[in-house]
N, C-alpha and C positions, 0 to 999 in steps of 0.2 A: 280120341277114339271117334269112330263113325257116328255114334249116337250124339256125342257132344258136338261134333261139327254140324250135324243136322239141326240140333236144338238151337245152336247159335245162329245158324243161317235162317231158321224160322223166325227167331227174335228180330234180327236185323231186317228181314223181309217184312215182318209184320209192322214194325214202326215206320219203315221207309214207304210202306204201301199207302201211307197217308197222301203221298204225291198223286196217287190216282183215285183218291176218295171221291172226287167229283164224278168219276165214271161209274160209280156204283160198287156195291159189295162184291159182285162176281169178279170184277177187275182186281180188287184188293186180295181176294182169295187166290187168284191165279198168280199175282205178283208174289205173294208170301210163299206159296209152295214152290214157285220157280226158284226163289232165292234159297230155300231149304234144300231143294234137289241139287242145285249147282254148287252148294257149299261142300258137296262130296266129290265133285268132279276133279279137283286137282290131284287126288290120290289115284287117278287112272294110271299113274306111272308106277304103281305097285301091284303085282299080280294077286296079292292077298286082300286087296281093298274091296269094299262093297261095290264100288264102281266097276272094278274089273270082274268080279264074280257074278254080277247081276244076271247076265244072259249066257252064262256058261262059256263055251268056246267062242261064241260070237263077240263077247266083250273081252275075254281073257287074252285072246290072240292080239288084238290091237293094243291092249294094255301092255303086253309083253314087248311089243315093238316100241311103244312110247318109253317104257322103262329102259330098254337097251340104248335108245338114242339119247335120252335126256338124263337118265338116272333118277333115283327116288329123291324127292324134294329138290328137283332141279328146275328146269324152265317152267314147268307147270305150277311151280310154287313161288315164282317171282311176281310180286304183287301187281306191278304196273303192267308188265307184258302179258301175264296170264289173264288179268281182268279185261284188258282191252282186247286181247285175242279171243277170249270167250264171247265177248259182246259182238265182235265182228262175225265170228262163226255162227252165232245164233241168228244174227240179222240176215246173213246170206242164206242160211238154211230155211228161215221163215219165208223168204221170198221165192225160194226154189220150189219146183213141183214136188209135192209130197214132203217138203221140208218141214211144214207145220206138223204133219203126222209124226215125223221122226223126232222132232224136238220134244213134243209131248210124250212120246213113248220113252225117250231117253230120260226125261225128268221123272216119269212115273216109275221106271225101272230102278233108278237110284233110290227113290223113296221107299219102294218095296224092299229093296235089298238091305238098306240100313235100318229102316223102321220096323219091318216085320220079318227080316231074315228070310225073305222069299227070293230064291235065285233059280237059274236054269229055266227049264221049260215052262213052269208055272208063271214065272216072271215075264217071260216072252209073251205068253198068251194074254195076260192082263195088260201089259204095256202096249202090245199091238192093238188090242181092242180099244184102249183109250186113245191111241194115236189115230185109229180109223174114225172113232167118234169125233175127234177134233176136226176132221175134214168136213164133217157135216154141219159144223157151226159157222155162222156168218159173223165173224168177229175180226177186228183189225187191231191186234195187240202189237202195234208198232214199237211199243215201249218194252217189250219182253227182254231185249238184250240188257236193259238196265238192271233188273233184279238178278239176272244171271251173273252179271259182273259183280254185283254186290255179294252174292253168295260165294263166289270164288275169293273175293277179297276177305270176306269173313273167315273163310277156311284158313287162309294164309296168316291172318292176324292171330287166329287161334293157335296155329303151329308156332308162332313167334313167342308164345307164352311158355312153351315147353323147353326143356334143356337143349334140344337139338336146334332150336331156333328156326328161322326162315331164311332162305338164300337171298342175298343181295348182290350188289355189283362185285366183280372180281372174286367171286367165290366166297365172299365174307358172309357170315351169319349175323342176323340182327334180331332184336326182340328182348323181352324181359328175361326169357329163359329161366323161369321161376320154379317149374316143377316138371316131373317126369310124366309121360303119358300113362293114363290109367291110375294115377295116384289119388289119394284122398283130396289133395289140393284141386285136382281137376273136377272131382265130384263137388267140391265147394263152389267152383266157378259155375258148374251146371245149376246149382241151387240159385245163384244170382241170376243166371239166364232165365230160369223158370219164373223167378220173381218179376223180371222185366216183362215177361209174357203175360203174367197174371195182372200186371198193372195196366195193361193196354186198355181194358174197358174203362179205366178211371182216368184216361188221358185228358178228358175235358176238365175234370176237377183239378188234376195236377197242373194243367196249364194256367188255370185261373189263380191257383195259389202262387205259382212262380211269378206270374204277372203282378199279383198283389204284393208279393215280397219285394219285387223290383221297384 
């Protein structure tokens, strides 16, 4: 489900944000929320997804095209191609005129849609405002494609846990395929994800204990 994907993307983004810890807390925050946002993007191939509904027709029409061309859980759900493709698209957009604004607006739109169920005009206004605000900042987030790719990969790994699995080569499905979407088992996985997020402030102590045990 969308909320589960966003929570898992937040968790992987949070822990992997340690890579940019030397750049300061703001960089870690941007990294984490970028991963969370893009953990929803593979479902752009389904018209009922949060990614498709976030901007009303402005997002639903492109999502419909993607769905017709690739099908649901098709190319946008192949872990290597989708992750690399997302990283390349974000890198190109970030360097293009107004690309930074669009990237931020897209990420904010997905978070609002899945996290607060805000879609359509209200989502567009908030996303556009955040995108515009991003253009006034003097920052060089050259690393932004990395958390975007991490978010996409997290989504696909999450799908691989469900009975439908994730698409691989030659149309074959892979993964544990352990539970159905929206089941109590998925809720249990979300509890584990929440626990990993809650453990983040204790990372220093956990590292010391692991090193000591080793």
